[in-house]
Backbone as a printed PyTorch tensor [residue, N CA C, xyz], in Angstrom:
tensor([[[111.6830, 275.7720,  95.1380],
         [111.3720, 274.6720,  94.2410],
         [111.9990, 274.9450,  92.8740]],

        [[112.6920, 273.9670,  92.3320],
         [113.3720, 274.1360,  91.0520],
         [112.4500, 273.7460,  89.9130]],

        [[112.6130, 274.4200,  88.7860],
         [111.8290, 274.1170,  87.5930],
         [112.4470, 272.9080,  86.8970]],

        [[111.6200, 271.9120,  86.5480],
         [112.1700, 270.7300,  85.8730],
         [112.7590, 271.0840,  84.5010]],

        [[113.8280, 270.3880,  84.1350],
         [114.4800, 270.6260,  82.8450],
         [113.5380, 270.3250,  81.6920]],

        [[112.6720, 269.3590,  81.8900],
         [111.7370, 268.9970,  80.8240],
         [110.8150, 270.1730,  80.4990]],

        [[110.3700, 270.8800,  81.5100],
         [109.5080, 272.0420,  81.2850],
         [110.2690, 273.1410,  80.5590]],

        [[111.5060, 273.3750,  80.9440],
         [112.3010, 274.4180,  80.3030],
         [112.5660, 274.0990,  78.8460]],

        [[112.8160, 272.8460,  78.5240],
         [113.0670, 272.4880,  77.1250],
         [111.8000, 272.6210,  76.2970]],

        [[110.6340, 272.3200,  76.8750],
         [109.3980, 272.4390,  76.0980],
         [109.0310, 273.8960,  75.8600]],

        [[109.3680, 274.7870,  76.7780],
         [109.0660, 276.1970,  76.5440],
         [110.0050, 276.7880,  75.5060]],

        [[111.2510, 276.3250,  75.4340],
         [112.1510, 276.8300,  74.4070],
         [111.7440, 276.3100,  73.0280]],

        [[111.1580, 275.1090,  72.9570],
         [110.6780, 274.5850,  71.6840],
         [109.4900, 275.3950,  71.1800]],

        [[108.7220, 275.9670,  72.0710],
         [107.5370, 276.7180,  71.7020],
         [107.8270, 278.1940,  71.4770]],

        [[109.0790, 278.5520,  71.3790],
         [109.4550, 279.9520,  71.2140],
         [108.8700, 280.5430,  69.9370]],

        [[108.8020, 279.7610,  68.8750],
         [108.3080, 280.2300,  67.5920],
         [106.9500, 279.6350,  67.2390]],

        [[106.2340, 279.1510,  68.2120],
         [104.9430, 278.5220,  67.9610],
         [103.9380, 279.5000,  67.3610]],

        [[103.9350, 280.7300,  67.8440],
         [102.9940, 281.7230,  67.3060],
         [103.3050, 282.0320,  65.8450]],

        [[104.5870, 282.0770,  65.5140],
         [104.9750, 282.3090,  64.1250],
         [104.4900, 281.1720,  63.2380]],

        [[104.6850, 279.9350,  63.7010],
         [104.2680, 278.7730,  62.9220],
         [102.7770, 278.8070,  62.6480]],

        [[101.9790, 278.9620,  63.6970],
         [100.5320, 278.9380,  63.5000],
         [100.0310, 280.1650,  62.7520]],

        [[100.6880, 281.2980,  62.9380],
         [100.3120, 282.4930,  62.1850],
         [100.5210, 282.3030,  60.6940]],

        [[101.6730, 281.7290,  60.3130],
         [101.9390, 281.4800,  58.8990],
         [100.9790, 280.4560,  58.3120]],

        [[100.7140, 279.3960,  59.0450],
         [ 99.8200, 278.3570,  58.5390],
         [ 98.4100, 278.9010,  58.3470]],

        [[ 97.9020, 279.6100,  59.3250],
         [ 96.5450, 280.1620,  59.2200],
         [ 96.4770, 281.2380,  58.1440]],

        [[ 97.5270, 282.0530,  58.0230],
         [ 97.5440, 283.0810,  56.9760],
         [ 97.4540, 282.4570,  55.5910]],

        [[ 98.2930, 281.4610,  55.3120],
         [ 98.2910, 280.8540,  53.9850],
         [ 97.0330, 280.0150,  53.7400]],

        [[ 96.4810, 279.4260,  54.7840],
         [ 95.2090, 278.7120,  54.6220],
         [ 94.1050, 279.7030,  54.2510]],

        [[ 94.0580, 280.8270,  54.9400],
         [ 93.0640, 281.8550,  54.6280],
         [ 93.2710, 282.4490,  53.2520]],

        [[ 94.5170, 282.6520,  52.8750],
         [ 94.8210, 283.1750,  51.5530],
         [ 94.3280, 282.2230,  50.4670]],

        [[ 94.4960, 280.9240,  50.6910],
         [ 94.0100, 279.9570,  49.7000],
         [ 92.4870, 279.9930,  49.5960]],

        [[ 91.8010, 280.2060,  50.7170],
         [ 90.3420, 280.2990,  50.6630],
         [ 89.8920, 281.5320,  49.8900]],

        [[ 90.6130, 282.6290,  50.0350],
         [ 90.2910, 283.8430,  49.2760],
         [ 90.5430, 283.6140,  47.7880]],

        [[ 91.6620, 282.9920,  47.4520],
         [ 91.9780, 282.7170,  46.0470],
         [ 90.9270, 281.8010,  45.4320]],

        [[ 90.4410, 280.8300,  46.2080],
         [ 89.4310, 279.8940,  45.6940],
         [ 88.1350, 280.5970,  45.3160]],

        [[ 87.8420, 281.7130,  45.9350],
         [ 86.6300, 282.4560,  45.6070],
         [ 86.6830, 283.0300,  44.1940]],

        [[ 87.8810, 283.2780,  43.6900],
         [ 88.0390, 283.9060,  42.3880],
         [ 88.3470, 282.9250,  41.2700]],

        [[ 88.5440, 281.6600,  41.5800],
         [ 88.8360, 280.6470,  40.5680],
         [ 87.5550, 279.8760,  40.2700]],

        [[ 87.0810, 279.9490,  39.0350],
         [ 85.8750, 279.1880,  38.7000],
         [ 86.1980, 277.6870,  38.5860]],

        [[ 85.4910, 276.8730,  39.3420],
         [ 85.7090, 275.4240,  39.3100],
         [ 84.3680, 274.7120,  39.2420]],

        [[ 84.4350, 273.4740,  38.8230],
         [ 83.2380, 272.6210,  38.8190],
         [ 82.9170, 272.2060,  40.2510]],

        [[ 81.7140, 271.7300,  40.4620],
         [ 81.2740, 271.3470,  41.7990],
         [ 82.1200, 270.2180,  42.3870]],

        [[ 82.5230, 269.2580,  41.5600],
         [ 83.2610, 268.0920,  42.0610],
         [ 84.7650, 268.1620,  41.7420]],

        [[ 85.2830, 269.3520,  41.5250],
         [ 86.6930, 269.5250,  41.1820],
         [ 87.5850, 269.3590,  42.4190]],

        [[ 88.7260, 268.6820,  42.2610],
         [ 89.6740, 268.5520,  43.3830],
         [ 90.6050, 269.7630,  43.5300]],

        [[ 90.4760, 270.7430,  42.6500],
         [ 91.3660, 271.9030,  42.6840],
         [ 91.3590, 272.6360,  44.0240]],

        [[ 90.2090, 272.8960,  44.6520],
         [ 90.2540, 273.5960,  45.9440],
         [ 91.0340, 272.8530,  47.0230]],

        [[ 90.9200, 271.5290,  47.0330],
         [ 91.6660, 270.7440,  48.0270],
         [ 93.1660, 270.8390,  47.7720]],

        [[ 93.5600, 270.7690,  46.5280],
         [ 94.9760, 270.8700,  46.1840],
         [ 95.5420, 272.2390,  46.4920]],

        [[ 94.7910, 273.2900,  46.1660],
         [ 95.2360, 274.6450,  46.4500],
         [ 95.3930, 274.8640,  47.9490]],

        [[ 94.4510, 274.3570,  48.7180],
         [ 94.5280, 274.4860,  50.1720],
         [ 95.7490, 273.7460,  50.7130]],

        [[ 95.9620, 272.5100,  50.2480],
         [ 97.0950, 271.7050,  50.7250],
         [ 98.4300, 272.3530,  50.3560]],

        [[ 98.5340, 272.8720,  49.1340],
         [ 99.7800, 273.5100,  48.7020],
         [100.0340, 274.7840,  49.5020]],

        [[ 98.9930, 275.5500,  49.7640],
         [ 99.1530, 276.7960,  50.5180],
         [ 99.6020, 276.5310,  51.9460]],

        [[ 98.9740, 275.5740,  52.6080],
         [ 99.3640, 275.2400,  53.9780],
         [100.7900, 274.6790,  54.0000]],

        [[101.1270, 273.8680,  53.0220],
         [102.4890, 273.3290,  52.9370],
         [103.5040, 274.4430,  52.7250]],

        [[103.1490, 275.4400,  51.9160],
         [104.0380, 276.5750,  51.7140],
         [104.2580, 277.3310,  53.0320]],

        [[103.2060, 277.4540,  53.8360],
         [103.3430, 278.0870,  55.1460],
         [104.3010, 277.3280,  56.0440]],

        [[104.1950, 275.9890,  56.0390],
         [105.1270, 275.1660,  56.8250],
         [106.5600, 275.3240,  56.3230]],

        [[106.7520, 275.3210,  55.0050],
         [108.1000, 275.4670,  54.4550],
         [108.6990, 276.8330,  54.7850]],

        [[107.8950, 277.8580,  54.6880],
         [108.3710, 279.1900,  55.0300],
         [108.7780, 279.2470,  56.4950]],

        [[107.9850, 278.6420,  57.3660],
         [108.3230, 278.5670,  58.7930],
         [109.6480, 277.8260,  58.9920]],

        [[109.8040, 276.7140,  58.3000],
         [111.0290, 275.9130,  58.4190],
         [112.2580, 276.7340,  58.0410]],

        [[112.1840, 277.4620,  56.9210],
         [113.3420, 278.2340,  56.4790],
         [113.6170, 279.4230,  57.3950]],

        [[112.5880, 280.0310,  57.9390],
         [112.7900, 281.1220,  58.8990],
         [113.4840, 280.6010,  60.1540]],

        [[113.0100, 279.4770,  60.6800],
         [113.6000, 278.8980,  61.8900],
         [115.0310, 278.4350,  61.6280]],

        [[115.2500, 277.8340,  60.4690],
         [116.5920, 277.3670,  60.1270],
         [117.5620, 278.5520,  60.0820]],

        [[117.1360, 279.6760,  59.5180],
         [117.9890, 280.8680,  59.4500],
         [118.2480, 281.4210,  60.8550]],

        [[117.2270, 281.4000,  61.7200],
         [117.3980, 281.8930,  63.0850],
         [118.3630, 281.0260,  63.8830]],

        [[118.2990, 279.7330,  63.6920],
         [119.1620, 278.8110,  64.4330],
         [120.6250, 278.9560,  63.9960]],

        [[120.8430, 279.2200,  62.7110],
         [122.2160, 279.3260,  62.2100],
         [122.8780, 280.6550,  62.5630]],

        [[122.1320, 281.6050,  63.0930],
         [122.7340, 282.8930,  63.4740],
         [123.6930, 282.7360,  64.6250]]])
């Protein structure tokens, strides 16, 4: 029985999936640790912004790592 091409292409797309989720979870956790040390008001939007920026930084770092790997 032959393996479908669709399955093979989806497994190659997931080659760096662990790296992506590792970076995202790392930076999300890092933002939560940083939030513990920043004094904020109860209704401040700062924690949400810090979390969003940190997770976005994780995605950008993943993008640049993958882009460098593809260009090799």
